[in-house]
C-alpha positions in Angstrom: 0.0 0.0 0.0 2.6 2.6 -1.2 0.0 5.4 -1.3 -1.8 4.4 1.8 -4.7 6.6 3.0 -3.7 6.0 6.6 -2.0 9.4 6.7 -5.2 11.1 5.6 -7.2 9.2 8.1 -4.9 10.4 10.9 -5.2 14.0 9.6 -9.0 13.7 9.5 -9.0 12.6 13.1 -6.8 15.5 14.1 -9.2 17.9 12.3 -12.1 16.9 14.6 -10.3 18.6 17.6 -11.4 21.9 16.1 -8.3 23.8 17.2 -6.6 26.5 15.2 -3.7 24.1 14.3 -6.3 21.7 12.9 -7.8 24.5 10.7 -4.4 25.5 9.5 -3.7 21.9 8.5 -7.1 21.4 6.9 -6.3 24.3 4.5 -2.9 22.9 3.6 -3.0 21.5 0.0 0.1 19.4 0.7 -1.9 17.4 3.3 -5.1 16.8 1.2 -5.6 14.3 -1.5 -4.5 15.9 -4.7 -7.6 16.7 -6.8 -5.6 17.3 -9.9 -5.1 15.5 -13.2 -3.2 12.3 -12.6 -2.8 13.2 -8.9 0.0 15.7 -9.8 1.2 18.1 -7.1 -1.2 21.2 -7.0 1.6 23.6 -7.6 -0.9 26.4 -8.3 -2.2 26.1 -4.8 1.0 25.5 -2.8 2.5 28.5 -1.0 5.9 28.6 0.8 4.1 28.8 4.2 2.5 25.4 3.6 5.7 23.5 3.8 6.8 23.8 7.4 3.4 22.7 9.0 3.1 20.0 6.3 6.5 18.6 7.1 5.9 18.7 10.8 2.6 16.9 10.4 4.0 14.3 8.0 6.7 13.5 10.6 4.0 13.1 13.3 2.1 10.8 11.1 5.2 8.8 10.2 6.0 8.3 13.9 2.5 6.9 14.4 3.0 4.5 11.6 6.3 3.3 13.1 4.7 3.0 16.6 2.0 0.8 15.1 4.7 -1.6 13.9 6.7 -1.7 17.1 3.6 -1.9 19.3 2.1 -4.7 17.4 1.7 -7.6 19.9 1.8 -10.2 17.1 5.2 -11.9 16.3 7.2 -10.2 13.6 6.2 -11.3 10.0 7.1 -10.2 6.6 3.7 -8.5 6.2 3.3 -6.9 9.7 6.9 -5.6 9.8 8.7 -5.4 6.5 5.7 -4.5 4.3 4.3 -2.2 7.0 7.7 -0.4 7.2 7.9 -0.2 3.4 4.5 1.4 3.3 5.1 3.8 6.2 6.1 7.4 5.5 4.2 7.9 2.3 3.0 11.4 3.3 6.4 12.5 4.4 7.9 11.2 1.2 5.3 13.0 -0.9 5.7 16.4 0.9 9.5 16.0 0.9 9.7 15.2 -2.8 7.8 18.4 -3.6 9.8 20.5 -1.2 13.1 19.1 -2.4 12.1 19.4 -6.0 11.3 23.1 -5.7 14.4 23.8 -3.6 16.4 22.5 -6.6 14.5 24.0 -9.5 12.7 27.1 -8.1 14.0 28.1 -4.7 13.8 31.4 -2.9 14.9 32.9 0.3 11.9 31.7 2.3 12.3 28.1 1.1 15.9 28.2 2.1 14.9 29.5 5.6 12.4 26.6 5.9 15.1 24.1 4.8 17.4 25.4 7.5 14.5 24.9 10.0 13.3 21.5 8.8 16.7 19.9 8.1 17.5 19.2 11.7 13.9 18.0 12.3 14.1 15.5 9.4 17.6 14.4 10.4 16.5 13.7 13.9 13.4 11.9 12.7 15.5 9.7 10.4 17.8 8.8 13.2 14.9 8.0 15.5 13.7 5.5 13.0 17.0 4.0 11.9 18.2 3.5 15.5 14.8 2.5 16.9 15.8 -0.7 18.9 12.2 -2.2 18.9 11.9 -1.7 15.1 15.3 -3.1 14.4 14.6 -6.1 16.6 11.5 -6.9 14.6 13.3 -6.5 11.3 16.2 -8.6 12.6 13.7 -11.3 13.6 12.3 -11.5 10.1 15.8 -11.4 8.6 17.0 -14.3 10.8 14.1 -16.5 9.7 13.9 -15.3 6.1 15.0 -18.6 4.6 12.3 -20.6 6.4 9.2 -18.5 5.9 8.5 -19.0 2.2 9.5 -15.7 0.8 9.9 -15.2 -3.0 13.0 -13.8 -4.5 11.9 -10.2 -4.3 10.6 -10.4 -0.8 14.0 -12.0 0.2 15.8 -9.1 -1.3 13.6 -6.5 0.5 14.3 -8.2 3.9 18.0 -8.4 3.3 18.3 -4.8 2.1 16.3 -3.3 5.0 18.4 -5.3 7.5 21.6 -4.0 5.8 20.2 -0.4 5.8 19.6 -0.5 9.5 23.1 -1.9 10.2 24.7 0.8 8.0 22.7 3.4 9.9 23.9 2.3 13.3 21.0 0.2 14.6 23.4 -2.4 16.0 25.6 0.1 17.8 25.6 0.4 21.6 23.5 3.3 22.9 26.5 5.7 23.5 27.8 5.1 20.0 24.3 5.7 18.6 24.1 9.1 20.4 27.4 10.1 18.8 26.2 8.9 15.4 23.1 11.0 15.8 25.1 14.1 16.5 27.4 13.5 13.5 24.6 12.9 11.1 22.5 15.8 12.2 25.4 18.2 11.9 26.3 16.7 8.5 22.9 17.4 7.2 23.2 21.1 8.2 26.7 21.5 6.8 25.7 19.9 3.4 22.7 22.3 3.2 24.9 25.4 3.9 27.5 24.2 1.3 24.9 24.0 -1.4 23.3 27.3 -0.4 26.7 29.0 -0.6 27.4 27.5 -4.0 24.1 28.9 -5.3 24.8 32.3 -3.8 28.3 32.4 -5.3 27.0 31.4 -8.7 24.3 34.0 -8.8 26.6 36.8 -7.4 29.0 36.9 -10.4 28.1 39.3 -13.2 30.4 40.5 -15.9 28.7 43.7 -17.2 30.0 45.0 -20.6 29.2 48.5 -21.7 31.3 48.8 -24.8 30.9 47.0 -28.1 34.6 46.4 -28.2 34.1 44.0 -25.3 32.0 41.8 -27.6 34.8 41.1 -30.0 34.6 37.6 -31.5 31.2 36.7 -29.9 28.6 35.2 -32.3 25.3 37.1 -32.7 23.5 34.5 -30.6 25.9 35.0 -27.7 25.6 38.8 -27.9 21.8 38.6 -28.0 21.7 36.3 -25.0 24.0 38.6 -23.1 21.9 41.6 -23.9 18.7 39.9 -22.8 20.3 38.8 -19.6 21.5 42.3 -18.9 18.0 43.7 -19.5 16.4 41.2 -17.1 18.9 42.2 -14.5 18.2 45.9 -15.0 21.2 46.8 -17.1 19.4 48.1 -20.2 21.6 48.7 -23.2 24.5 46.6 -21.8 25.6 43.0 -22.0 26.0 40.5 -19.1 27.8 37.2 -18.7 26.9 35.0 -15.7 28.2 31.7 -14.4 25.3 29.7 -15.8 26.7 27.3 -18.4 24.8 28.7 -21.5 26.4 32.1 -20.7 30.0 31.5 -19.5 31.0 28.6 -21.8 30.2 30.2 -25.2 31.9 33.4 -23.9 35.1 31.5 -23.2 34.8 29.8 -26.5 34.5 32.9 -28.6 35.5 36.0 -26.8 38.7 37.6 -28.2 39.1 39.6 -24.9 41.6 37.5 -23.1 41.4 39.7 -20.0 37.6 39.2 -19.8 37.9 35.4 -20.4 40.3 35.3 -17.4 37.8 37.3 -15.3 34.9 35.0 -16.1 36.9 31.8 -15.6 38.3 33.1 -12.4 34.9 33.9 -11.2 33.8 30.4 -12.0 36.6 28.4 -10.4 36.9 30.6 -7.3 33.3 30.0 -6.2 33.2 29.2 -2.5 36.9 30.2 -2.1 36.6 34.0 -1.8 37.0 34.3 2.0 33.6 35.9 2.2 30.3 35.0 4.0 29.7 32.3 1.4 33.2 30.7 1.6 33.0 26.9 1.7 36.5 25.9 2.9 35.8 25.6 6.7 32.5 24.0 6.1 33.9 21.4 3.7 36.7 20.6 6.1 34.2 20.0 8.9 32.2 17.8 6.6 35.2 15.6 5.8 35.9 15.2 9.5 32.3 14.3 10.3 32.1 11.7 7.5 35.4 10.1 8.6 34.1 9.9 12.2 30.8 8.4 11.1 32.6 5.8 8.9 34.8 4.7 11.8 31.9 4.4 14.2 30.3 2.0 11.7 33.5 -0.1 11.4 35.1 1.3 8.3 38.5 2.9 7.9 37.1 5.8 5.9 34.0 7.1 4.2 35.0 5.8 0.8 35.0 2.3 2.2 31.6 2.8 3.7 30.1 4.2 0.5 31.7 1.8 -2.0 31.0 -1.3 0.1 27.5 -1.6 -1.4 28.5 -0.5 -4.9 29.6 -2.6 -7.9 33.2 -1.5 -7.3 33.1 -3.0 -3.8 36.2 -1.2 -2.4 38.2 2.0 -3.0 41.2 0.2 -4.4 39.1 -1.0 -7.3 38.0 2.5 -8.0 41.5 3.9 -8.0 42.7 1.1 -10.2 40.0 1.9 -12.7 40.4 5.6 -12.7 44.2 5.4 -13.1 43.7 3.0 -16.0 41.8 5.8 -17.8 43.9 8.7 -16.4 47.1 8.0 -18.2 45.8 7.9 -21.8 43.5 10.9 -21.0 46.4 13.0 -19.7 48.6 12.1 -22.6 45.9 13.1 -25.1 45.3 16.3 -23.2 48.9 17.3 -23.4 48.9 16.7 -27.1 45.8 18.9 -27.4 47.6 21.6 -25.4 50.6 21.5 -27.7 48.3 21.9 -30.8 46.7 25.0 -29.2 50.0 26.5 -28.1 51.1 26.1 -31.7 48.2 28.3 -32.8 49.1 30.9 -30.2 52.7 30.9 -31.4 51.7 31.0 -35.1 49.5 34.0 -34.5 52.4 35.9 -32.9 51.1 36.0 -29.4 53.7 35.9 -26.6 52.0 33.9 -23.8 51.5 30.3 -22.7 48.1 28.7 -22.8 46.2 29.2 -19.5 43.0 27.5 -18.3 40.9 30.5 -19.4 42.4 30.1 -22.9 41.5 26.4 -23.4 37.9 26.8 -24.6 38.9 29.6 -27.0 41.8 27.9 -28.7 40.0 24.5 -28.6 37.3 26.1 -30.7 39.9 27.5 -33.1 41.5 24.1 -33.3 38.2 22.4 -33.9 37.4 24.7 -36.8 40.9 24.3 -38.2 40.8 20.4 -38.0 37.2 19.7 -38.8 35.7 22.9 -40.2 33.0 22.5 -37.6 31.2 25.6 -36.2 28.6 25.7 -33.5 26.8 28.4 -35.4 26.4 26.1 -38.3 25.0 23.1 -36.4 22.9 24.7 -33.7 20.0 25.6 -36.0 19.4 21.8 -36.3 19.2 21.3 -32.6 16.3 23.4 -31.7 15.2 22.4 -28.2 11.8 21.1 -29.3 13.5 19.0 -32.0 15.8 17.5 -29.4 12.9 16.7 -27.1 11.0 15.1 -30.0 14.2 13.1 -30.8 14.1 11.7 -27.3 10.4 10.9 -27.7 11.0 9.2 -31.0 13.8 7.1 -29.6 11.6 5.9 -26.7 9.0 5.0 -29.3 11.3 3.1 -31.6 12.9 1.2 -28.7 10.0 0.7 -26.3 6.8 1.8 -28.2 6.2 4.8 -25.9 4.1 7.8 -27.0 3.8 11.2 -25.4 1.0 13.8 -25.2 1.3 17.4 -23.9 -0.9 18.0 -20.9 -1.2 21.8 -20.3 -4.0 21.1 -17.7 -1.4 19.6 -15.3 -0.3 22.2 -12.8 3.4 23.2 -13.0 5.6 25.2 -10.7 6.9 27.7 -13.4 5.5 28.9 -16.6 8.4 27.4 -18.6 7.8 23.9 -17.3 6.1 21.4 -19.7 4.0 18.5 -18.6 3.6 15.4 -20.8 1.6 12.2 -20.4 3.6 9.1 -21.2 1.8 6.0 -22.7 3.2 2.5 -22.9 3.3 0.3 -26.0 -0.2 -0.9 -25.4 -1.6 2.6 -25.0 -1.9 2.4 -21.2 -0.9 5.3 -19.0 2.7 5.0 -17.9 3.3 8.3 -16.1 3.8 12.1 -16.2 7.0 13.8 -17.3 7.9 17.4 -16.4 10.5 19.1 -18.6 12.2 22.2 -17.1 14.8 23.4 -19.6 16.2 26.8 -18.9 18.4 28.5 -16.1 16.9 30.8 -13.6 18.3 32.5 -10.5 16.3 30.1 -8.3 17.6 27.0 -10.0 20.8 25.2 -9.1 23.2 24.5 -11.9 23.6 21.4 -13.9 21.0 18.9 -15.0 19.2 16.2 -13.1 16.2 13.9 -13.0 13.9 13.4 -10.0 10.5 12.3 -9.0 7.5 14.0 -7.4 6.0 10.5 -7.1 7.8 7.2 -7.5 6.1 4.3 -9.3 4.6 1.8 -6.9 1.8 -0.7 -6.3 -1.3 -0.6 -4.1 -3.6 -3.6 -3.8 -2.3 -4.9 -7.1 -2.9 -1.6 -8.8 0.0 0.3 -10.3 0.6 3.9 -9.0 2.2 5.7 -11.9 5.3 7.8 -11.4 5.6 11.6 -11.8 9.1 12.3 -13.1 10.9 15.6 -13.7 14.0 16.4 -15.8 15.6 19.7 -15.0 18.3 21.3 -17.1 20.0 24.7 -17.6 20.0 25.0 -21.4 20.3 28.0 -23.8 17.2 30.2 -23.9 15.4 31.5 -26.9 17.0 34.7 -28.0 16.8 37.3 -30.8 13.3 36.1 -31.8 14.6 32.6 -32.5 13.8 29.4 -30.6 16.3 27.9 -28.1 19.1 26.2 -30.0 21.2 23.7 -28.1 24.9 23.0 -28.3 25.9 19.4 -28.9 26.8 19.0 -25.3 23.3 20.3 -24.3 21.8 17.9 -26.8 23.5 14.8 -25.3 22.7 16.0 -21.8 19.0 16.1 -22.8 19.3 12.4 -23.9 21.1 11.6 -20.7 18.4 13.0 -18.4 15.7 11.4 -20.5 17.4 8.1 -19.9 17.0 8.6 -16.2 13.4 9.4 -16.7 12.8 6.1 -18.6 14.4 4.2 -15.7 11.8 5.8 -13.4 8.9 5.0 -15.7 9.9 1.4 -16.2 11.0 0.4 -12.7 8.4 -2.0 -11.4 9.5 -3.4 -8.0 6.5 -4.4 -5.8 8.1 -2.6 -2.8 9.7 0.8 -2.3 13.0 -0.9 -1.6 13.0 -2.7 -4.9 11.8 0.1 -7.1 14.7 1.6 -9.0 17.0 0.7 -6.1 20.4 0.0 -7.8 24.0 0.7 -6.9 25.1 4.3 -7.6 27.8 3.0 -10.1 25.0 1.3 -12.1 22.4 4.1 -12.1 24.1 6.1 -14.8 24.0 3.2 -17.3 20.3 3.9 -18.3 21.1 7.6 -18.8 24.4 7.4 -20.5 23.5 4.7 -23.0 20.9 7.1 -24.6 23.7 9.6 -25.5 25.0 7.0 -27.9 21.9 7.1 -30.1 21.9 10.9 -30.2 24.9 11.1 -32.6 24.1 8.1 -34.8 23.4 9.3 -38.4 20.2 7.3 -38.7 18.9 9.0 -35.6 20.2 12.5 -36.5 18.3 12.4 -39.7 15.1 11.9 -37.8 15.3 14.7 -35.2 18.0 17.2 -36.2 15.8 19.4 -38.4 16.5 23.0 -39.4 14.4 25.4 -37.4 13.4 27.4 -40.5 13.3 24.9 -43.3 12.5 21.7 -41.5 15.2 20.0 -43.6 17.2 17.2 -41.8 20.8 17.9 -41.0 22.9 17.3 -44.2 25.3 14.5 -44.6 28.2 16.9 -44.7 27.5 18.2 -41.2 26.9 14.7 -39.9 30.3 13.7 -41.2 31.9 16.7 -39.5 30.2 15.8 -36.2 31.3 12.2 -36.5 34.9 13.2 -37.4 35.0 15.5 -34.4 33.5 13.1 -31.9 36.9 12.5 -30.2 37.9 16.1 -30.3 39.0 17.6 -27.0 38.4 14.3 -25.3 41.7 14.5 -23.6 40.5 17.7 -21.8 37.1 16.4 -21.1 38.3 13.1 -19.6 41.2 14.7 -17.7 39.1 17.4 -16.0 36.5 14.8 -15.1 39.0 12.2 -13.8 40.8 14.9 -11.8 37.6 15.7 -10.0 36.8 12.0 -9.4 40.3 11.3 -8.0 40.1 14.4 -5.9 36.8 13.1 -4.5 38.4 9.8 -3.7 41.3 11.4 -2.0 39.1 13.5 0.2 37.1 10.4 1.3 40.1 8.1 1.9 42.4 10.5 3.7 43.0 10.7 7.5 41.4 14.0 8.5 42.3 13.8 12.2 44.4 17.0 12.0 43.3 20.5 11.0 42.5 20.5 7.3 44.0 23.1 4.8 41.4 22.6 2.1 43.3 24.4 -0.7 46.6 22.8 0.4 45.0 19.3 0.3 43.5 19.9 -3.1 46.8 21.2 -4.5 48.7 18.1 -3.3 46.1 15.8 -4.6 46.2 17.3 -8.1 50.0 17.4 -8.1 50.2 13.8 -7.1 48.3 12.7 -10.2 50.3 15.1 -12.4 47.4 17.3 -13.5 48.7 19.9 -16.0 48.4 23.5 -15.0 46.4 24.4 -18.1 43.4 22.3 -16.8 41.4 22.7 -13.6 39.4 19.8 -12.3 35.8 19.9 -13.5 34.8 20.7 -9.9 37.1 22.3 -7.3 36.5 21.3 -3.7 34.6 24.5 -2.8 31.9 24.1 -5.5 31.9 20.3 -5.8 28.2 20.1 -5.4 28.0 16.4 -6.2 29.9 15.5 -3.0 28.3 18.1 -0.7 25.4 15.6 -0.2 25.7 11.9 0.2 24.6 10.8 -3.3 27.9 11.0 -5.1 30.3 11.5 -2.1 33.2 9.0 -2.8 31.1 8.2 -5.9 31.8 10.8 -8.5 33.7 8.0 -10.3 30.4 6.4 -11.2 29.9 8.2 -14.5 33.0 6.6 -16.1 32.4 3.3 -14.3 28.9 3.2 -15.8 30.5 4.4 -19.1 32.1 1.0 -19.5 28.7 -0.5 -19.1 26.9 1.8 -21.5 29.6 1.6 -24.3 29.5 -2.2 -24.1 25.7 -2.3 -24.0 25.3 0.0 -27.0 27.8 -2.2 -28.9 25.2 -5.0 -28.7 22.7 -2.8 -30.7 25.5 -1.8 -33.1 26.7 -5.4 -33.6 23.1 -6.5 -34.2 22.9 -4.3 -37.3 19.7 -2.7 -36.0 20.0 0.4 -33.8 16.4 -0.1 -32.7 16.6 -3.9 -32.2 13.3 -4.8 -30.5 14.5 -8.0 -28.9 17.5 -6.2 -27.3 15.4 -3.2 -26.3 13.0 -5.5 -24.4 15.8 -7.3 -22.7 17.3 -3.9 -21.8 14.0 -2.8 -20.4 13.5 -5.9 -18.4 16.9 -6.4 -16.8 18.4 -2.9 -16.8 15.4 -0.6 -16.4 12.5 -2.6 -14.9 13.7 -5.4 -12.7 17.3 -4.4 -12.2 17.0 -4.1 -8.4 16.1 -7.8 -8.2 19.8 -8.7 -8.8 23.2 -7.3 -8.0 24.4 -4.8 -10.6 26.7 -7.1 -12.6 24.2 -9.9 -12.4 21.5 -7.7 -14.0 24.0 -6.5 -16.7 25.0 -10.1 -17.6 21.4 -11.1 -17.8 21.0 -8.4 -20.5 24.3 -8.7 -22.3 25.2 -12.4 -21.8 28.6 -11.5 -20.5 30.5 -9.0 -18.4 31.4 -5.7 -20.1 34.7 -5.1 -21.9 36.5 -1.8 -21.3 37.6 -1.6 -24.9 34.4 -0.1 -26.3 34.6 2.6 -23.6 38.2 3.5 -24.4 37.4 3.6 -28.1 34.3 5.7 -27.5 36.4 8.3 -25.5 39.1 8.4 -28.2 41.6 6.8 -25.8 42.2 3.7 -27.9 42.2 3.1 -31.6 39.6 0.9 -33.3 41.0 -2.3 -34.6 
C-alpha cells in the first residue's frame, strides 16, 4: 500500500479537535488528497508557508505508523513488519519530494529558511527510525528466519536490504555510539545544506557587465543577443551581461577575443566558494570531511569511501582507484597533445604567452574549426530544443513503443515547465513527465532527474510515477527558438534516460523500485547519449528550425569526425575531480585541514597539467556536498564502461532499434534491475560482463582495430 490513505485518516482525526492548528492543516494543499489531473502536485495552490506545517505533520504521522509496527503484539512477520515499514512514510515522502524538487528548481529565500529549520527535524526523525531498537529487533527477527518463511526472490531481497540499511545506519551500535552517530549525522545534514546554499549564492553573485561593443569582439550574434537579454532582465538596459550559468560563460570562453575578460569570467567560476567571504565553503567542507570520517569509523570502516563503496559494484576504494588510473594515463597524454596543438596556434598568431585555463575553450574552438571545419553556429539551427525533445520521444517510441502527449492542464511550478503524459506500448498510462529546460536564479546549476511520485503498487494496482527532468539549457534569443549546443543535446538524452528508468521500474516494494548501486544508475542515462549522434537518428530529429530540412550528410560527417575532439581535456578534467573526491574520502582528517593545500597536493600527485582545472574544485563540488555522489563521482566513467559495451550490442546486431535487445534492456536494466546485483543484472541483459575496450574507443583513448 505505497500510497496508503492511513496518513489522511490520521489527519482527519486531528481535524475533529477543532483547534486553530487543525484548521491550518485542513487548509494545507500538501496534506489533502491531490484533486488534480493524474494526482500531480497542486503547484498552483501551494505556498511557501504550507511546507513547514506539512513537514511537521508528516513527521508526526510517520511516527504513528512506526509506533503501530513496534507496538504490534503479534510476532514479527514479513507483512506486519517489512511490508508495514515499506508502506510507512508515504505522506512525508510526498511532501519531501515536492519541497526538495522546488528547492532545486525554483528556490527562494523563504524556502531556504524553511530548509534550515526543517533539516535538523528531518535528520533527527530519520535517526529516530534507523536507530529504533524495537523496530530493528522486529526487522532482525524476520531477517533471521527469512530462509524458512516461504519468501519469494523479491521479498527476500527486501528483507536483506532493509536489514543492511539498519546496520549501516547504526541500529546495531551500543547506545552511547548511537548518540554520537546521531550528533554526527544531524550536523552533516546542516553542513551539506549550507555548502549547497553558498554555492548557489556564489554562482548568482557573479556578473560581468559589458558596456562597450569592443568587449564583444569575437562573440557570435546569438551569444551577444543572449548577453543583452540577460542584462536587460537584471536591470542593465543597453548593456551585456555574462553569468556563471553554463549557457552564458561557456560560449563566452569559446569565442571572446578579450583574453582579460575570459580570465575574469573563468576566475569567477573556479573561485566560487573560495573568496573568503560570507559564502566561503572551505571551513564547512573541512568540517564535513571530519564528520564523515568519524561516522565511517563508528560504523566499522577505515574511511568514508570504504563505507560508501562497500555496497556499490566497485566494492572497495582500491578497485575505483585502479579503474580511474587506467583511464587517467591515456587521457592526460591526449590532453597534453591537445595543449601542444593549441599552443602552436598561439605561437603561429604571434602572441607571446603560454596557454592558460581561461584560454583552453577559446583555442580549442579554433583548433576544432581548423581540423574539422565545424562551427557551432552552423550546427545549432538543427538542434532546436523542441526537435531534441522530439528526438528523445522518437527514440523511446522506436525502442519501447512509448508515445507522449502534452498536458497543459497539469499544474506546473513555473510557466516554462512542460507536462507530458507518457503512454506504454499498449496505450496504457505510464506516467507524467515534467520538462524544465532553462536556467533561472532560483535553480541550481547542472542537470538532473527526479520524481514527485515514485512508481509503486497498491492492492495490485500500479501507481504511476511523476518524473521531472531539470536542465540549464540555452534560452530562446533574438526572436529565434532555443538552439542547443551538442553538449546540451547529449545532456538532454542523458536525463531522459534517467526518466525512462523511473517510468519502467516495477518493483513491488519501495525498496526494490529503481534501487540500484550508484555506479549502475548512470547506465540507463548514458546509453541514450550513444543514439543521439548516430546518423540514422540525427536524420530523424536534427531538423533545421526554419526549413525543416534534416541535417545534411556533410554536417553529420563533421560531427562524427570530431567526436573524439577535446576528449583529452574532457576526460582529464572529469577524472581529476573523481580522483580528488576519492582522495578526500580516503584520507585521514584527524588534524586541521587546509582545504586548498589538500586539493593542491592531490592534483599534483596525479600530475594534472596547469592548463586544466578539475571539473569541480572542492569549494563548489556540489556532487559531493550531499551523500549521493560522495566518494562516488567516479560512477559516470564506471557506468561508461557498461553503456559503451551495452550499446555495442545494438550496433553489432545491425539494427539500432533492435526490439529484442530493447525488451531485454527494459526488463533487466530498467524494470527489474533491483532484483539482482548490478553485474548480475547486466550479464542477464548482455550475456557476459562488459569489456573496457568499447569505452576506451568511444572516448578516443584507444584506436579501433
